[in-house]
PAVEXMAR-576554 format. One line per 10 residues: number of its first residue (from 1); their letters; for each residue y, x, z negated of C-alpha. Coordinates in steps of 0.5 Angstrom, whole numbers, plus 500, padded with zeros to 3 digits. Each point is the difference from the previous one (the first is absolute). Example, Ala and Ser with C-alpha at 12.3 -4.5 7.8 and 13.67 -1.06 7.14 Angstrom:
2
1 = as = 491 525 484; 507 502 502
END
This chain:
467
1 = mildpsqrsl = 709 126 533; 494 499 505; 495 505 501; 496 502 506; 493 499 499; 499 508 501; 505 501 494; 497 495 495; 494 505 498; 505 506 499
11 = lsrrallarg = 505 497 496; 498 499 492; 502 495 496; 505 504 496; 503 503 507; 501 492 502; 504 498 494; 504 506 500; 501 500 508; 502 493 499
21 = acglgalaas = 505 501 495; 504 506 502; 497 505 505; 502 506 495; 494 504 502; 501 502 507; 508 501 498; 498 505 495; 494 503 504; 504 501 506
31 = sllghadepa = 505 504 496; 495 504 497; 497 502 507; 506 502 503; 502 504 493; 506 497 500; 504 500 493; 500 494 495; 506 497 501; 505 500 495
41 = hgaipvlhhp = 501 493 499; 495 495 498; 499 493 500; 508 499 500; 502 503 506; 507 498 498; 503 500 493; 502 494 497; 506 503 498; 503 507 499
51 = akakrviflv = 496 504 495; 503 504 494; 493 503 499; 494 503 504; 495 502 495; 498 498 493; 497 505 495; 497 496 494; 499 504 494; 495 496 496
61 = msggpsqlel = 499 501 493; 493 497 500; 498 497 493; 506 496 498; 506 505 497; 503 497 494; 507 498 502; 502 500 492; 499 507 500; 503 502 506
71 = fdhkpmleqh = 506 495 503; 500 494 496; 503 502 493; 499 494 495; 504 501 493; 497 493 498; 493 503 500; 502 504 494; 503 495 496; 493 496 501
81 = agkplpdsii = 496 506 499; 493 498 498; 502 492 500; 497 495 505; 505 499 506; 503 493 499; 496 494 503; 506 498 505; 498 507 503; 492 500 500
91 = kgqqvaqgkl = 498 493 499; 495 499 506; 500 507 503; 494 503 502; 497 507 498; 495 505 503; 497 503 494; 504 500 494; 503 494 495; 507 497 501
101 = nagampcqfp = 501 500 493; 499 508 499; 507 501 498; 506 503 504; 500 507 502; 507 504 500; 501 504 506; 497 507 498; 506 505 503; 507 500 500
111 = fqlrgksgqs = 504 497 506; 507 503 503; 505 498 505; 499 504 506; 505 502 506; 506 497 502; 497 494 500; 498 500 493; 493 497 501; 495 500 494
121 = isdilpniag = 494 505 501; 495 503 495; 501 507 497; 493 501 503; 502 500 507; 506 505 500; 499 502 507; 500 492 503; 506 499 495; 503 506 504
131 = iaddicivrs = 500 496 506; 502 493 497; 506 499 505; 495 501 506; 495 494 497; 500 493 499; 496 498 494; 497 493 501; 499 497 493; 498 493 502
141 = mqttainhdp = 493 501 503; 495 495 500; 493 500 503; 494 495 500; 494 503 497; 499 503 493; 494 505 502; 500 507 504; 496 499 506; 503 493 502
151 = aqtvmntgst = 507 502 498; 500 506 504; 497 495 506; 506 496 499; 505 506 500; 497 503 506; 498 493 504; 504 495 497; 494 496 498; 494 500 495
161 = lsgrpawgsw = 495 499 505; 497 506 503; 499 501 507; 508 499 502; 503 506 504; 504 505 495; 508 501 500; 499 506 504; 495 497 505; 505 495 501
171 = twyglgnpaq = 506 505 501; 496 504 505; 498 494 504; 507 497 500; 504 506 501; 495 505 504; 500 508 498; 504 505 502; 496 506 498; 495 501 506
181 = dlpgfvvlis = 495 504 496; 500 497 493; 498 493 498; 506 495 499; 497 499 493; 498 505 495; 498 500 493; 499 506 495; 498 499 493; 501 504 493
191 = akggqqqpvs = 498 500 493; 502 503 494; 502 496 493; 494 497 497; 498 493 501; 498 500 508; 500 494 504; 495 500 506; 503 499 507; 496 496 505
201 = nrqwhsgflp = 501 502 507; 500 492 501; 508 501 498; 501 504 507; 496 496 504; 502 496 507; 497 494 498; 500 495 506; 504 505 504; 497 505 505
211 = srfqgvhlrh = 496 505 496; 505 506 503; 505 497 495; 497 502 494; 502 505 495; 498 507 500; 498 504 494; 502 507 500; 498 504 494; 506 505 497
221 = sgdpvsylrp = 495 506 499; 494 503 504; 499 497 506; 505 494 501; 495 496 504; 492 501 500; 497 503 507; 507 502 502; 498 507 503; 495 500 506
231 = pegidagrqr = 493 502 499; 499 507 502; 500 502 507; 504 493 502; 507 501 502; 506 495 502; 498 500 507; 493 498 499; 502 495 495; 505 497 505
241 = etidaiaald = 495 500 506; 495 496 495; 505 495 498; 502 499 508; 493 499 501; 498 495 495; 506 496 502; 498 500 507; 493 498 498; 503 494 496
251 = lanpsalndp = 505 498 505; 496 500 506; 500 493 501; 507 498 496; 500 493 504; 494 498 497; 499 504 493; 507 498 498; 499 502 493; 505 502 495
261 = svaerlaqye = 495 503 495; 499 505 506; 507 502 501; 501 500 492; 495 505 499; 503 504 506; 507 500 497; 497 503 494; 496 505 503; 507 502 504
271 = mafrmqtsvp = 503 500 493; 495 504 497; 500 505 505; 508 501 500; 500 500 492; 495 507 500; 506 503 503; 506 497 496; 497 499 493; 499 507 498
281 = dlaavdkepe = 507 502 502; 502 493 496; 497 502 494; 502 508 500; 505 498 494; 500 508 498; 504 501 506; 506 497 497; 505 504 497; 500 502 493
291 = eirklygler = 506 496 498; 496 494 503; 494 501 496; 504 501 494; 504 494 501; 493 496 500; 497 504 495; 494 502 504; 499 506 495; 498 495 494
301 = dtggfarccl = 497 495 504; 493 499 497; 499 493 502; 502 500 507; 506 495 500; 505 505 502; 496 503 506; 499 493 502; 508 498 500; 501 507 504
311 = iarrlaergv = 495 497 505; 503 494 500; 507 503 502; 496 504 506; 497 493 502; 507 497 500; 503 506 504; 494 499 506; 502 492 500; 494 497 497
321 = pfiqvyhrdw = 503 493 498; 496 498 494; 498 505 494; 497 499 493; 499 504 495; 496 498 494; 500 503 493; 494 497 496; 502 501 493; 504 494 497
331 = dhhggvkngv = 495 496 497; 502 501 493; 497 495 495; 499 505 495; 505 506 498; 506 497 504; 505 505 497; 496 506 502; 497 497 506; 506 498 503
341 = ketaeacdqa = 504 507 499; 494 504 503; 500 496 506; 507 499 501; 500 508 499; 495 500 506; 504 496 504; 508 501 498; 502 506 504; 496 499 506
351 = saaliidlkr = 503 493 501; 507 502 499; 499 506 505; 498 496 505; 506 496 500; 504 506 500; 496 504 505; 501 493 505; 507 500 499; 501 507 501
361 = rgllddtivv = 497 500 507; 503 493 502; 494 496 499; 502 496 494; 504 496 505; 495 497 504; 494 500 495; 499 495 494; 496 503 494; 497 495 495
371 = wggefgrtpf = 498 502 493; 495 496 496; 494 497 498; 496 493 501; 503 498 493; 503 502 494; 498 500 492; 501 495 495; 505 500 495; 495 499 494
381 = aqgdgrdhhm = 495 505 498; 493 501 502; 498 504 494; 504 506 502; 501 499 507; 502 494 504; 496 495 504; 501 498 508; 507 496 501; 502 496 506
391 = kgysmwlagg = 506 496 498; 505 505 500; 500 507 502; 504 506 504; 500 504 506; 505 504 504; 502 501 507; 504 505 504; 502 501 507; 500 496 506
401 = girggtsyga = 506 496 499; 498 498 492; 506 500 496; 500 507 495; 502 500 493; 499 492 499; 496 497 495; 497 493 502; 497 494 496; 498 500 493
411 = tddfgyhavt = 495 498 495; 501 496 494; 502 503 493; 493 502 499; 498 502 507; 495 495 501; 503 495 505; 504 502 506; 506 495 500; 505 503 504
421 = dvvsihdlha = 500 501 508; 492 500 500; 497 504 505; 493 498 502; 495 505 504; 501 496 506; 508 500 500; 499 508 499; 496 500 507; 505 495 503
431 = tilhqmgvdh = 505 505 498; 497 506 503; 498 497 506; 507 498 501; 503 507 499; 495 502 505; 503 495 505; 494 495 499; 501 492 499; 494 500 495
441 = rrltvrhqgr = 499 492 502; 499 503 508; 495 505 499; 494 496 500; 493 500 503; 495 494 501; 494 501 496; 495 494 498; 504 495 503; 507 501 497
451 = dhrltdvhgq = 505 505 501; 500 506 494; 506 504 498; 500 505 494; 505 496 496; 495 494 501; 505 494 499; 504 503 496; 506 506 499; 507 500 500
461 = ivrgila = 505 506 502; 502 503 493; 507 501 503; 503 502 493; 497 507 501; 502 501 507; 506 505 501
END
């Protein structure tokens, strides 16, 4: 790229690098100046293959729910209660806080075979048990980090390294956003059940993707977004004029000042302006029919999870492609029996209601719902609780071409190692992108000298869970 001498003084180092790379700024800015809607497609204008799903709702059970109290019944633990696990199982294994020889802890609740499919689900999840024929339980998940923040980072970005784009950001970037007046990646957070895990906003950051693709955190009570309401005396028309004036001033000489950061900021102004109208209506769940409010359990929703799930359905209706609902109370190092029961009671009804509601509205066919945490819990005791466990745990999925009424994979007799049809986080990412019409190997961005992708150099499609 050769610059006229008169241009060199106007072009910043950042702009020079960005201009040479892609010229994104002028493209985005010209769209904003014309008030054009963001195109529904993203970096992939034509899908790699036909899609079964258009959106993802990820119900994140933050803290590490105990699969042994929920989905993975292990009678062998009763036979070995209080005894160390065999060396063949635990020798050389890593723990987060406890001791490997602390003694086996039996599953704390009875399990039953549920639905026509006969899936084994705990008694403390009666509502999820009622949708057994709609969900696929994967009992052979593995991850690569044993502590919460790095494990959540792997779950969300595919890497333990901070600074990589979140799964939702990749989805929005690659597929675009049909919801013109809402972000393409929305995060909600609830809490009830005891040992709360903090959730860092790094978990929904856009990383090295343009900043407009980062997730937006909506609160489930009060004002969903800070400063959503315009100041007194300022109406929508005046705000529109202000945004237009800023755009005109910033882009007075776009051929010289081709800086993507300017266009990104303008895009965020534009989205914020649109959200002032769209978000209050989105959050007005009290306008839902009484039958729907009862279905989700809003009348006894003290932690906010039911409200978050209902907002998630409303976001899905409006076309938002990636929605995350975090519930922060699954970290049960102590008091696992009562703790898991209390947290399960906070999440069970609304989780099932979301599937039922989406299915009634015809949205489950092209929506994938994922339910699970960053890892599971150990089959041995940590006092009266369980430690972090990454070698074998459970998640479930539904909708969007996922085979319902299916149990996939298995752990060993003690519930320690995933031994059959092992599924990694990269495999999960690859499979869901596949269902959305994306070859995970082809959704890449050049950064620091190499092509990056959500699945890094890993990831296999788990075809055994696909319908």
